MARTORSE-932867 format. One record per atom (N, C-alpha, C): x negated, y negated, z negated; residue number from 1. Coordinates in steps of 0.2 Angstrom, whole numbers, plus 2048, in hexadecimal, padded with zeros to 3 digits. Example, Ala and Ser with C-alpha at 12.3 -4.5 7.8 and 13.67 -1.06 7.14 Angstrom:
7BE;81C;7D9;1
7C2;816;7D9;1
7BE;810;7D9;1
7C0;80B;7DD;2
7BC;805;7DC;2
7C0;800;7D9;2
This chain:
7D4;84E;8A2;1
7D0;849;8A0;1
7CE;848;899;1
7C7;847;896;2
7C4;845;892;2
7CA;843;88B;2
7CB;846;886;3
7D1;844;880;3
7CD;83F;87D;3
7C7;83F;87B;4
7C3;83B;876;4
7C4;834;879;4
7C4;834;880;5
7C2;82D;884;5
7CC;82B;883;5
7CF;831;885;6
7D6;82B;884;6
7D6;829;87F;6
7D4;82D;879;7
7D5;82B;873;7
7D1;822;873;7
7CD;822;875;8
7C9;81C;876;8
7CE;817;878;8
7D2;818;87E;9
7D6;813;881;9
7DB;811;87D;9
7DE;816;879;10
7E3;817;875;10
7E0;80F;870;10
7DB;811;86B;11
7D8;80D;867;11
7D8;806;86A;11
7D5;805;871;12
7D5;7FC;873;12
7DA;7FB;873;12
7DF;7FF;876;13
7E7;7FA;874;13
7E9;7FA;86F;13
7EA;7FB;86A;14
7E9;7FC;863;14
7E7;7F6;860;14
7E0;7F4;861;15
7DC;7F0;85E;15
7DC;7EA;861;15
7DD;7EC;86A;16
7DD;7E6;86D;16
7D5;7E1;870;16
7D1;7E7;870;17
7CB;7E4;871;17
7C7;7EA;872;17
7C2;7E7;875;18
7BB;7EE;874;18
7B7;7ED;870;18
7B8;7E7;86D;19
7B3;7E9;868;19
7B5;7EA;862;19
7BB;7E9;860;20
7BE;7ED;85A;20
7BF;7F2;85A;20
7C1;7F4;85F;21
7C2;7FD;861;21
7BA;7FF;85F;21
7B4;7FC;860;22
7AD;800;861;22
7AD;7FF;85A;22
7AD;7F9;856;23
7AE;7F8;84E;23
7B1;800;84A;23
7B8;800;84C;24
7B9;806;849;24
7B6;80E;84A;24
7B5;80D;850;25
7B0;815;851;25
7AA;812;850;25
7A7;80E;84F;26
79F;80D;84D;26
799;80E;853;26
79C;80B;859;27
797;80C;85D;27
798;805;861;27
792;804;867;28
793;7FC;86B;28
799;7FD;86E;28
79A;7F6;86E;29
7A0;7F4;873;29
7A0;7F7;878;29
798;7F8;87E;30
79A;7F8;885;30
799;7FF;884;30
799;804;880;31
79B;80D;87F;31
7A1;80D;882;31
7A5;80A;87E;32
7AC;809;87F;32
7AE;806;883;32
7AD;801;887;33
7AE;7FF;88D;33
7AD;803;894;33
7A7;806;892;34
7A5;80B;89A;34
7AB;811;898;34
7AB;812;891;35
7B1;818;892;35
7B9;816;896;35
7BB;810;894;36
7C0;80D;895;36
7BF;80E;89E;36
7BB;80C;8A0;37
7B9;80A;8A6;37
7B9;810;8AA;37
7B7;817;8A8;38
7B7;81E;8AC;38
7BE;81F;8AC;38
7C1;81F;8A6;39
7C8;822;8A5;39
7CD;81D;8AA;39
7CC;816;8AC;40
7D0;814;8B2;40
7CE;815;8B8;40
7C6;817;8B9;41
7C5;81A;8C0;41
7C7;820;8C1;41
7C7;824;8BE;42
7CC;82B;8BD;42
7D2;82B;8BF;42
7D5;826;8BB;43
7DD;824;8BD;43
7DF;821;8C2;43
7DC;81B;8C5;44
7DC;819;8CC;44
7DF;814;8CB;44
7E0;80E;8C3;45
7E4;80A;8C1;45
7E1;807;8BC;45
7E2;801;8BD;46
7DE;7FD;8B6;46
7E4;7FD;8B0;46
7E0;7FF;8AA;47
7E5;7FF;8A4;47
7E4;7F8;8A2;47
7DF;7F5;8A1;48
7DE;7EE;89D;48
7DE;7E9;8A1;48
7DF;7E1;89F;49
7DD;7DC;8A2;49
7D9;7DB;89D;49
7D2;7D8;8A1;50
7CB;7D4;89D;50
7CB;7CD;89F;50
7CB;7C9;89A;51
7C9;7C1;89C;51
7C3;7C0;896;51
7C2;7BB;897;52
7BD;7B7;891;52
7BE;7B9;88B;52
7C6;7B7;88A;53
7C8;7B5;883;53
7CE;7BA;881;53
7CE;7BE;886;54
7D5;7C4;882;54
7D4;7CA;889;54
7D7;7D0;885;55
7D6;7D6;887;55
7DE;7D9;887;55
7E2;7DA;88C;56
7EA;7DC;88C;56
7EB;7E1;88F;56
7EE;7E5;88E;57
7F2;7EE;894;57
7F5;7E8;899;57
7F3;7EC;89F;58
7F8;7EC;8A3;58
7FF;7EF;8A2;58
804;7ED;8A6;59
80A;7EE;8A6;59
809;7F9;8AA;59
804;7F9;8AD;60
803;800;8AE;60
800;803;8A7;60
7FB;800;8A5;61
7F7;801;8A0;61
7FC;804;899;61
800;7FE;898;62
806;800;893;62
808;805;894;62
80B;807;89B;63
811;80D;89A;63
80C;812;89A;63
807;814;89D;64
803;819;89C;64
800;81A;896;64
7FE;814;890;65
7FA;815;88A;65
801;819;887;65
807;815;888;66
80D;818;882;66
80D;820;885;66
80E;822;88A;67
80E;829;88B;67
80B;82D;888;67
804;82C;88A;68
7FF;830;885;68
7FE;832;87E;68
801;82A;87B;69
7FF;82B;873;69
804;831;86F;69
809;833;871;70
80D;838;86E;70
809;840;870;70
805;83D;875;71
803;846;877;71
7FB;847;875;71
7F8;841;872;72
7F2;841;86E;72
7F4;844;868;72
7FA;83F;865;73
7FB;840;861;73
7FD;84A;85E;73
801;84B;865;74
803;853;862;74
7FD;857;864;74
7F8;858;86A;75
7F1;859;867;75
7EE;858;861;75
7EE;853;85C;76
7EB;854;858;76
7EC;857;851;76
7F6;858;852;77
7FB;85B;84E;77
7F7;862;84F;77
7F8;865;855;78
7F6;86B;857;78
7EF;86E;854;78
7E9;86A;856;79
7E5;86B;853;79
7E6;86C;84B;79
7E6;868;849;80
7E7;867;841;80
7EB;86D;83F;80
7F1;86E;841;81
7F4;872;83F;81
7EF;87D;83D;81
7ED;87B;845;82
7E7;881;847;82
7E3;882;841;82
7DE;87C;83E;83
7DA;87D;83A;83
7DC;87E;833;83
7E3;87B;832;84
7E4;87B;82B;84
7E8;884;829;84
7E9;887;82E;85
7EC;88D;82E;85
7E7;891;82A;85
7DE;88F;82D;86
7DA;893;829;86
7D6;88F;825;86
7D5;888;824;87
7D1;887;81E;87
7D5;87F;81C;87
7DC;87F;81D;88
7DF;87C;818;88
7DF;874;81A;88
7E1;86D;816;89
7E1;866;819;89
7D9;865;817;89
7D6;862;81D;90
7D0;85E;81D;90
7CF;85A;820;90
7CA;855;820;91
7C9;84F;824;91
7C7;84C;81E;91
7C5;843;823;92
7C7;83D;81D;92
7CD;83A;81F;92
7CE;837;817;93
7D5;835;816;93
7D2;82F;813;93
7D6;829;818;94
7D4;821;815;94
7D9;81E;812;94
7DB;81D;80C;95
7E1;819;807;95
7DF;814;806;95
7E4;810;807;96
7E5;808;803;96
7EA;808;7FD;96
7E8;804;7F9;97
7EF;800;7F4;97
7EC;7FC;7EE;97
7F0;7F7;7EC;98
7ED;7F2;7E8;98
7E8;7F6;7E3;98
7E5;7F2;7E0;99
7E0;7F2;7DB;99
7E3;7F5;7D3;99
7E8;7F2;7D3;100
7EA;7F6;7CA;100
7ED;7FC;7CE;100
7F1;7FB;7D3;101
7F5;803;7D4;101
7F0;80A;7D4;101
7EB;807;7D8;102
7E5;80D;7D9;102
7E2;80D;7D2;102
7E1;809;7CE;103
7DE;809;7C8;103
7E1;80F;7C3;103
7E7;80E;7C1;104
7ED;810;7BE;104
7EF;818;7C1;104
7F1;815;7C8;105
7F7;81C;7C8;105
7F2;821;7CF;105
7ED;81F;7D1;106
7E9;822;7D5;106
7E3;824;7D3;106
7DD;822;7D1;107
7D6;823;7CF;107
7D6;829;7CA;107
7DB;828;7C3;108
7DB;82E;7C0;108
7DE;835;7C0;108
7DF;837;7C6;109
7E2;83C;7C9;109
7E0;83E;7D0;109
7D9;83B;7D4;110
7D4;83C;7D9;110
7D0;844;7D6;110
7CF;843;7D1;111
7CB;84A;7CF;111
7D0;852;7D0;111
7D7;850;7CD;112
7DC;857;7D0;112
7DB;855;7D7;112
7DB;852;7D9;113
7DF;850;7E1;113
7D8;855;7E7;113
7D2;854;7E3;114
7CB;855;7E8;114
7CB;85C;7E4;114
7CE;860;7DF;115
7CE;864;7DD;115
7D1;869;7E0;115
7D7;866;7E1;116
7DD;869;7E7;116
7DB;86C;7ED;116
7D9;866;7F1;117
7D6;865;7F7;117
7CE;863;7F8;117
7CB;867;7F6;118
7C3;866;7F8;118
7C1;863;7FC;118
7C3;865;804;119
7C3;863;80B;119
7C6;85E;80B;119
7C9;859;807;120
7CB;853;80A;120
7C7;84D;808;120
7C4;848;80A;121
7BE;846;809;121
7C2;83D;80B;121
7C3;83B;804;122
7C6;835;803;122
7C4;82D;803;122
7C6;829;805;123
7C3;822;805;123
7CA;81D;802;123
7CA;81E;7FD;124
7CF;818;7F9;124
7CB;811;7FB;124
7CF;80D;7FD;125
7CD;805;7FF;125
7D4;801;7F9;125
7D1;7FF;7F2;126
7D6;7FD;7EE;126
7D6;7F5;7F0;126
7DB;7F1;7F1;127
7DA;7EB;7F4;127
7E2;7E8;7F4;127
7E0;7E1;7F1;128
7E7;7DD;7F0;128
7E9;7DA;7F7;128
7EB;7DD;7FC;129
7EE;7DB;800;129
7EF;7DF;805;129
7F6;7DF;809;130
7F9;7E3;80E;130
7F4;7E4;814;130
7F0;7E8;815;131
7EC;7E6;81A;131
7EE;7EB;821;131
7ED;7EB;826;132
7EF;7ED;82B;132
7EC;7F3;82D;132
7EF;7F9;82B;133
7ED;800;82E;133
7EC;801;832;133
7EF;800;839;134
7EE;805;83F;134
7E6;7FE;840;134
7E7;7F7;842;135
7DF;7F4;842;135
7DA;7F8;83D;135
7DB;7FC;836;136
7D7;7F9;833;136
7D5;803;831;136
7D7;807;837;137
7D8;80D;838;137
7DA;815;82F;137
7DD;810;82C;138
7E1;813;825;138
7E6;816;827;138
7E6;81D;822;139
7EA;822;824;139
7F2;820;81F;139
7F1;81E;81B;140
7F5;81F;814;140
7F5;818;811;140
7F9;813;810;141
7FA;80E;80D;141
7FF;810;805;141
7FD;80D;7FF;142
802;80D;7FA;142
803;806;7F8;142
80B;804;7F8;143
80D;7FE;7F8;143
813;7FD;7F3;143
812;7F7;7EF;144
818;7F6;7EA;144
81C;7F2;7EC;144
824;7F4;7EC;145
826;7EE;7F3;145
82E;7F1;7F1;145
834;7EE;7F2;146
83A;7F1;7F5;146
838;7F3;7FD;146
83D;7F7;7FF;147
83E;7FC;803;147
839;7F6;809;147
833;7FB;80C;148
82F;7F8;810;148
832;7F5;817;148
831;7F2;81B;149
833;7EF;823;149
82D;7EE;828;149
82F;7F1;82D;150
82B;7EF;831;150
829;7F7;835;150
824;7F9;83A;151
821;7FE;83D;151
81F;801;83A;151
81E;802;832;152
818;808;82F;152
81E;80D;82C;152
81D;815;82D;153
822;817;82B;153
820;819;824;153
827;81A;81E;154
825;819;816;154
829;81F;815;154
828;820;80E;155
82A;824;80B;155
829;823;802;155
82D;823;7FF;156
82F;822;7F7;156
82C;826;7F3;156
827;823;7EF;157
822;82A;7E8;157
825;827;7E2;157
829;822;7E2;158
82A;820;7D9;158
82E;81B;7DB;158
833;819;7D8;159
836;812;7D5;159
832;811;7D1;159
833;80A;7D1;160
82F;804;7CB;160
834;801;7C7;160
832;7FC;7C2;161
834;7F6;7C1;161
831;7F3;7BD;161
832;7ED;7BB;162
831;7EA;7BA;162
832;7E5;7B3;162
82C;7E4;7AD;163
82F;7E3;7A6;163
82C;7DD;7A4;163
830;7D8;79F;164
82F;7D2;79D;164
82B;7D4;798;164
823;7D3;796;165
821;7D4;78F;165
81B;7D0;78C;165
818;7D3;786;166
814;7CD;782;166
810;7D3;77E;166
80C;7CF;77B;167
80A;7D3;774;167
80D;7D1;76D;167
80D;7D5;76A;168
811;7D6;763;168
80E;7CF;75F;168
808;7CC;75F;169
805;7C6;75D;169
809;7C1;760;169
80A;7C1;767;170
80B;7BC;76B;170
815;7BA;767;170
818;7C1;769;171
81F;7C1;766;171
81F;7BC;75E;171
81A;7C0;75A;172
81C;7BE;754;172
819;7B6;752;172
817;7B3;756;173
815;7AC;755;173
816;7A7;75B;173
81E;7A8;75F;174
821;7A5;763;174
825;7A6;761;174
82C;7A1;764;175
833;7A1;764;175
835;7A9;769;175
83B;7AB;766;176
83D;7B2;767;176
840;7B0;76E;176
83E;7B9;774;177
840;7B7;777;177
848;7BC;777;177
84D;7B8;776;178
853;7BC;776;178
858;7BE;77E;178
858;7B9;782;179
85A;7B7;789;179
856;7B6;78E;179
856;7B7;794;180
851;7B4;79A;180
84F;7AE;799;180
857;7A9;798;181
855;7A3;797;181
84F;7A0;792;181
84E;7A5;78C;182
84B;7A2;788;182
843;7A3;789;182
841;7A7;791;183
83A;7A5;792;183
839;79D;795;183
83F;799;794;184
83C;793;797;184
837;78F;793;184
838;792;78B;185
833;78E;788;185
82C;791;787;185
82B;796;78C;186
823;79B;78A;186
820;798;790;186
819;797;78E;187
814;798;794;187
814;79D;795;187
817;79F;79C;188
816;7A7;79E;188
80F;7A8;7A2;188
80D;7AD;7A3;189
808;7B1;7A6;189
80A;7B1;7AD;189
809;7AE;7B2;190
80B;7AF;7B8;190
807;7B2;7BD;190
80A;7B7;7C2;191
806;7BB;7C8;191
805;7B5;7CD;191
800;7B6;7D2;192
7FD;7B3;7D6;192
801;7B3;7DC;192
808;7B4;7DD;193
80A;7B4;7E3;193
810;7B0;7E2;193
813;7AD;7E9;194
816;7A7;7E8;194
81F;7A9;7E4;194
821;7AE;7E7;195
827;7B1;7E2;195
826;7B4;7DB;195
822;7B3;7D9;196
81F;7B8;7D2;196
820;7B2;7CD;196
81D;7AC;7D0;197
818;7A6;7CC;197
81F;7A0;7CA;197
824;7A0;7CD;198
828;79B;7CC;198
82E;79D;7C9;198
832;7A3;7C9;199
837;7A4;7C5;199
837;7AC;7C5;199
83D;7AF;7C0;200
83F;7B7;7BF;200
845;7B9;7BF;200
846;7BD;7C0;201
84F;7BE;7C2;201
84F;7C5;7BD;201
856;7C5;7BA;202
859;7C8;7B4;202
85F;7CB;7B7;202
860;7D2;7B5;203
867;7D5;7B7;203
86A;7D8;7B0;203
86F;7D8;7AE;204
871;7DB;7AA;204
879;7DF;7AC;204
879;7E4;7AB;205
881;7E8;7AD;205
885;7E4;7AC;205
88A;7E1;7B0;206
88E;7DF;7B0;206
88E;7D8;7B0;206
889;7D3;7AF;207
886;7CD;7B0;207
885;7CB;7B8;207
886;7C4;7B8;208
881;7C2;7BE;208
879;7C1;7BD;208
876;7C2;7C2;209
86E;7C2;7C3;209
86C;7BA;7C0;209
868;7BB;7BC;210
866;7B3;7B9;210
85F;7B0;7BC;210
85E;7AD;7BD;211
858;7AA;7BF;211
853;7A5;7BC;211
84D;7A6;7BA;212
849;7A3;7B2;212
845;7A0;7B6;212
844;798;7B7;213
83D;796;7BA;213
839;798;7B5;213
833;799;7B7;214
82E;799;7B0;214
828;797;7B2;214
824;795;7AD;215
81D;791;7AE;215
818;793;7AC;215
812;791;7AB;216
80B;792;7A7;216
804;790;7AA;216
7FF;78F;7A5;217
7FC;78C;7A7;217
7F5;792;7AA;217
7F8;798;7AC;218
7F2;79C;7AD;218
7F6;7A1;7B2;218
7F4;7A1;7B6;219
7F6;7A5;7BD;219
7F2;7AB;7C0;219
7F3;7B0;7C1;220
7ED;7B7;7C2;220
7F0;7BB;7C7;220
7E9;7BC;7CD;221
7EC;7C1;7D0;221
7EA;7C7;7D3;221
7EA;7C9;7CB;222
7E8;7D0;7CB;222
7EE;7D4;7C6;222
7F2;7D8;7C7;223
7F5;7DC;7C2;223
7F1;7DE;7BC;223
7ED;7E1;7BB;224
7E8;7E5;7B6;224
7E4;7DD;7B1;224
7E3;7D9;7B5;225
7E2;7D3;7B2;225
7E6;7D0;7AD;225
7EC;7CF;7B1;226
7F3;7CD;7AF;226
7F3;7CF;7A7;226
7F5;7D7;7A8;227
7F7;7DA;7A3;227
7F0;7D9;79C;227
7EB;7D9;79D;228
7E5;7D6;79A;228
7E6;7D2;796;228
7E8;7CD;798;229
7EB;7C6;797;229
7F0;7C4;792;229
7F5;7CB;794;230
7FB;7CC;78F;230
7FC;7CF;787;230
7F4;7D3;789;231
7F1;7D7;782;231
7EE;7D2;77D;231
7EC;7CC;781;232
7E8;7C8;77E;232
7EB;7C2;77C;232
7F2;7C2;77B;233
7F8;7BF;776;233
7F8;7B8;77A;233
7F6;7B7;783;234
7F7;7B0;784;234
7FD;7AF;787;234
805;7B3;786;235
809;7B3;789;235
80B;7B8;78E;235
814;7B6;78E;236
818;7BD;791;236
815;7BC;798;236
814;7C3;79B;237
816;7C5;7A3;237
81B;7C8;7A7;237
81B;7C9;7AC;238
820;7CD;7AF;238
81B;7D2;7B3;238
81B;7D9;7B0;239
816;7DD;7B4;239
81B;7E5;7B5;239
817;7E8;7B8;240
81B;7EF;7BC;240
81C;7F2;7B4;240
81F;7F9;7B3;241
822;7FE;7AF;241
81C;801;7B0;241
818;804;7B5;242
813;80A;7B6;242
80C;808;7B4;242
80C;800;7B4;243
807;7FD;7AF;243
807;7FE;7A8;243
80C;7FA;7A5;244
80C;7F9;79F;244
812;7FC;798;244
814;804;79E;245
817;807;79B;245
815;80A;794;245
80E;80D;794;246
80B;80F;78F;246
80A;809;789;246
809;802;78C;247
808;801;786;247
80D;7FF;781;247
813;7FD;786;248
818;7FE;780;248
81C;802;77D;248
81A;807;780;249
81A;80F;77D;249
818;811;776;249
810;80B;776;250
80B;80D;771;250
80D;807;76C;250
810;803;76E;251
811;7FB;768;251
80B;7F7;76B;251
809;7F7;76F;252
802;7F3;771;252
806;7EB;776;252
80A;7ED;779;253
810;7E7;77C;253
818;7E9;77A;253
81A;7E3;77B;254
823;7E4;77A;254
824;7E3;780;254
829;7E7;77F;255
831;7E3;787;255
833;7DF;783;255
834;7D7;784;256
838;7D2;781;256
840;7D3;784;256
842;7D6;789;257
846;7D6;78C;257
84A;7DD;78E;257
84A;7E2;789;258
84B;7E9;78B;258
851;7E9;78E;258
856;7E6;78D;259
85E;7E8;78E;259
85D;7E5;796;259
85B;7DF;799;260
859;7DC;7A2;260
856;7E2;7A5;260
85A;7E0;7AB;261
853;7E1;7B0;261
84F;7DD;7B4;261
84A;7DE;7B5;262
844;7D8;7B6;262
842;7D8;7BC;262
841;7D3;7C1;263
83D;7D2;7C6;263
83C;7CC;7C8;263
837;7CB;7CD;264
837;7C4;7D0;264
83B;7C4;7D6;264
838;7C8;7DB;265
83F;7C9;7E1;265
845;7CC;7E0;265
843;7D5;7E3;266
848;7D7;7E3;266
848;7DE;7DC;266
84D;7DF;7D9;267
84F;7E5;7D4;267
84B;7EA;7D5;267
84E;7ED;7DD;268
84C;7F5;7DE;268
847;7F3;7E2;268
841;7F7;7DE;269
83B;7F6;7E0;269
837;7FF;7DE;269
831;800;7E4;270
830;806;7E2;270
829;806;7E6;270
824;80D;7E5;271
81E;80D;7E6;271
81F;80F;7EE;271
81D;80E;7F5;272
81F;812;7FA;272
818;812;7FC;272
818;81A;7FF;273
812;81C;804;273
814;81B;80C;273
80F;818;80E;274
810;814;816;274
809;818;819;274
80C;818;81F;275
808;81B;823;275
809;81B;82A;275
805;81A;831;276
806;817;837;276
80B;81B;83C;276
809;820;83A;277
80D;826;843;277
813;827;840;277
818;826;846;278
821;82A;845;278
820;831;846;278
81C;833;84B;279
81B;83A;84D;279
815;83F;84B;279
810;83A;848;280
80C;840;843;280
80A;83E;83E;280
80B;842;83A;281
806;840;832;281
804;846;831;281
7FD;845;831;282
7F6;849;82F;282
7F7;84D;829;282
7F6;854;829;283
7F7;856;822;283
7F4;854;81C;283
7EC;851;81F;284
7EB;84E;81A;284
7EE;849;815;284
7F2;845;81A;285
7F6;83F;818;285
7FD;843;813;285
7FE;847;818;286
805;84B;813;286
803;84E;80C;286
7FE;852;80B;287
7FC;855;805;287
7FA;84F;800;287
7F8;848;802;288
7F7;845;7FD;288
7FE;840;7FC;288
803;840;800;289
809;83E;7FE;289
80E;840;7F9;289
80C;848;7FA;290
810;84E;7F4;290
80C;84D;7F0;290
805;84A;7EE;291
801;84D;7E9;291
804;845;7E5;291
804;840;7E8;292
803;83A;7E5;292
80C;83B;7E2;292
811;83D;7E4;293
818;83C;7E4;293
817;842;7DD;293
815;848;7DD;294
814;84C;7D7;294
812;848;7D0;294
80B;845;7D2;295
808;841;7CB;295
80D;83C;7CA;295
810;838;7CD;296
812;832;7CB;296
819;833;7CA;296
81D;837;7C9;297
823;83C;7C6;297
821;83A;7BF;297
81B;83D;7BC;298
81B;83C;7B6;298
817;834;7B3;298
816;82F;7B8;299
814;829;7B5;299
81B;826;7B7;299
821;826;7BC;300
827;824;7BB;300
82A;825;7B4;300
82A;82C;7B2;301
82D;830;7AB;301
82B;82C;7A5;301
825;82B;7A5;302
81F;828;79D;302
822;821;79D;302
825;81D;7A4;303
825;816;7A3;303
82C;815;7A0;303
82F;818;7A1;304
836;816;79E;304
839;816;797;304
């Protein structure tokens, strides 16, 4: 049976409709429908239940698709390994991460990556949302969080931490922040996530975790913009070390509580590489993960 037709079948099952699969393939939905019908005719069984509102797999279809997915992945792996023996990693790598992380920790290294892997074409989608990798046909996501949960496979690229910082001029003209509770007297700059805009958490060795309610008139949804507001003397903010580490090292920003671990939710956070398949990691994705881990080790060290 035609392997490309079987891949279309699995794509329809993954996306839940002919139209969604057609958008991924950039073809007409009727073409996808005909391909599925031909596969069903060849098998002598119905893979999908069709109605005007919903498309779902039959019991036989679900069992069949579950069996062929790892076989198709193994075939792709064998093909890729055979090509790589001669030509090295290649293909289109579709990758997403937050706007700020892309700007600071990915884009500066793209020249080095393309020089090392000239046969990989990169599509980078900076977006401040956790989009569905499977539905959007994305190979790799970089996300900043505690250990990720769910079906995606993850590997840690670097540890991250958060810092409460302000500009030197702000520090000189406002009440001192000597302990976390002092932040109650400041109009803080807040990040536009529920867990980041109402309280911050602090931890010191041998002491209990302290939660401090915070508030302020400015709420910003992008970490780069939040950093600019801090540099403009508008108030203290909770920002990641990879973003403000160089500013603190050069004196453009001040770490207000250097003896505290700071967090909005969890203290142990990291930058994670996430990808969809447990059984098959394309070489183009593998080399990007290894490359980022190599480069971000330097970012992690310089922000300490």
